[in-house]
C-alpha positions, -999 to +999 in steps of 0.1 A: -012-191+181-050-199+169-056-196+133-078-167+124-117-174+115-126-151+085-150-126+091-176-138+072-174-171+089-203-185+109-199-183+147-222-207+170-253-187+189-248-209+219-213-199+220-215-165+214-244-159+238-232-134+268-227-149+300-251-123+323-246-140+355-213-126+362-205-093+376-175-087+353-154-107+329-133-137+350-098-149+335-097-178+359-076-195+334-051-171+333-032-146+352-047-117+333-030-085+346-010-088+378+003-066+399+041-076+381+028-066+349+011-030+358+045-011+356+054-025+320+020-021+306+022+019+314+043+024+283+020+000+264-002+019+238-013-010+213-012-050+211-019-078+186-042-106+201-075-127+189-110-130+204-109-163+227-144-161+237-173-142+250-180-127+286-205-103+303-202-072+284-176-080+256-152-103+248-120-116+262-087-115+240-060-135+239-028-112+236-002-122+218+028-129+235+051-112+215+038-080+231+067-070+252+049-071+288+061-107+304+030-124+321+002-106+301-020-131+285-052-117+280-072-085+279-108-076+280-126-056+256-164-042+264-189-043+237-192-006+232-153-007+223-162-026+192-149-019+160-165+011+143-193+003+118-205+027+095-228+003+073-260-003+094-273+001+126-279-034+144-282-044+181-255-046+206-254-084+205-256-090+166-226-059+164-203-077+186-208-113+170-207-095+135-176-075+140-157-093+165-162-132+156-144-158+179-108-162+166-107-125+149-069-118+150-062-078+148-047-048+169-063-032+197-053+001+216-045-002+252-066+019+275-042+033+297-058+044+333-088+052+320-122+043+336-142+019+313-174+002+321-166-034+316-205-049+319-222-023+302-252-018+325-236+010+342-229-011+375-193+002+377-159+003+361-127-011+365-091+010+362-070-009+345-037-002+358-051+000+395-075-030+401-068-057+424-048-086+409-062-105+381-079-074+370-082-074+328-066-051+312-089-031+289-086-027+249-104-015+225-108-021+188-129+011+181-102+033+197-078+019+172-098+020+142-105+056+153-070+065+155-061+046+122-091+065+103-080+098+113-045+093+102-062+086+069-082+117+072-051+139+077-034+123+049-065+136+028-065+165+040-028+170+032-034+159-005-062+183-009-045+211+004-010+205-010-020+181-039-049+200-049-067+166-052-106+159-046-127+131-039-163+108-052-186+105-023-220+092-018-242+122-003-263+102+025-280+128+042-293+162+038-301+193+062-310+229+064-272+239+069-260+213+039-247+179+033-235+149+048-215+123+036-185+100+043-145+100+034-129+067+041-154+054+068-155+090+085-187+113+087-181+149+068-199+177+062-206+201+031-220+234+043-242+252+019-218+281+014-194+256-004-219+239-024-219+247-063-247+279-069-276+267-086-283+271-123-316+291-117-300+315-096-319+311-065-305+301-030-304+266-018-333+252+005-339+216+018-360+204-007-336+213-035-308+202-019-331+169-015-338+169-049-305+176-064-281+160-041-296+130-020-282+095-028-259+113-058-224+111-063-203+145-060-168+160-061-157+173-026-124+184-013-112+189+025-112+223+039-110+222+077-104+194+099-105+196+139-097+163+155-108+177+192-144+184+177-139+151+156-155+178+126-146+176+088-156+201+067-157+199+029-160+219-002-177+210-037-163+244-048-127+234-034-130+204-052-140+222-087-109+246-081-084+217-073-098+199-104-091+233-124-055+240-107-043+200-114-050+205-148-022+234-150+009+230-163+038+246-181+025+251-220-010+252-208-032+281-224-055+294-197-083+322-197-087+348-166-096+382-159-071+411-151-074+416-114-048+442-104-026+459-127+010+475-114+041+487-129+057+457-133+032+435-146-004+423-145-018+395-118-044+374-135-070+358-124-074+321-134-109+311-143-125+284-121-099+290-093-090+317-073-055+315-078-036+347-094-008+346-118+019+371-131+021+384-162+051+403-164+053+434-182+081+416-204+058+394-212+030+407-224+046+414-261+076+406-280+077+446-284+086+471-259+058+480-234+065+508-212+031+505-188+008+472-188-019+495-188-011+504-223-023+468-236-046+457-204-071+472-183-087+463-151-114+432-156-101+425-192-103+393-203-069+375-210-059+346-229-022+333-221+005+304-217+016+293-185+055+300-186+066+287-149+049+272-119+058+262-084+053+223-077+026+238-052+007+258-076+023+288-065+041+318-083+025+308-117+044+329-144+022+339-178+031+349-211+011+362-240+045+374-260+049+336-268+016+339-282+021+364-311+027+353-346+047+387-352+063+409-324+040+434-312+007+416-323-005+421-286-008+459-293-023+459-326-049+428-330-052+412-292-086+390-304-060+376-332-035+367-304-060+346-285-079+328-315-047+314-326-034+307-288-039+270-288-019+268-319+010+291-310+014+273-276+019+240-294+044+256-318+062+267-286+062+233-270+076+221-298+106+240-301+089+260-330+092+232-353+062+230-375+071+198-386+077+182-354 
């Protein structure tokens, strides 16, 4: 096994010039892929190896002999299958030289049964598993990078959905439909409908978006992902909501608005989120309440303490009764209860001991 050459190391320009005289990469110094290895290769999805030398339209990869396929020594990586790069747009030759330096050791995806142009000039293709003896196995660094990148995107999506996380990104593009950015190297889109409203109440347009967001850092959360369409939609509004939800915990005092009243209790929309919490009739006051409407009305702003919550931020239970300094205070002076909510909540969480 040869030593790995660091990505930043220099490569002799003469060594890295493509051989344009050959019609296809030649593997005369090795058996490459023969008919004897084809059957074993069909079960191979990835392999490790290092960049040995250049060939017309790509590079030759020397395969790690621990790949599990006897007789497979080399593979070919077309230039269009070079690693994904989002930092800058450079010429093909410079991209291959920069991202696939001689001696680079890494993992590659195996191109199973797909026709891949190996010279980059549209003059034909090789079918890896059906070629003649000596036909090189086609591998892809871009395919492997894309697979790993998408796994990371799925992980981030799950974190945003279930853990209510959000992420800071730099806006790198603006159009009439919204914003573009990158998360973990993957391009994402933030529609105008998912942006925080303008402070002046006006609608977003291309110029106002440019002025407010271009090259600025914002917090977003993933809203949708579709691998088939290679589309990831994010939301600034969802990030605000997620940040608010992550701040919730038992003992936390929240503000919200009454959304619905039932005989058994009141549903309160928690401020800054789309989440509703239940204020059960028995938790409205320390004194018996016949019906929630005797104390609270639809649309009314409520201050309450969280007394229960599931791990996924669902089934949140509230109480105003624990915030009463005297039983029945919610029926007599709700404002006084709300004004002293933080102090009473601290006492409750300390077990009611003022000296704790």
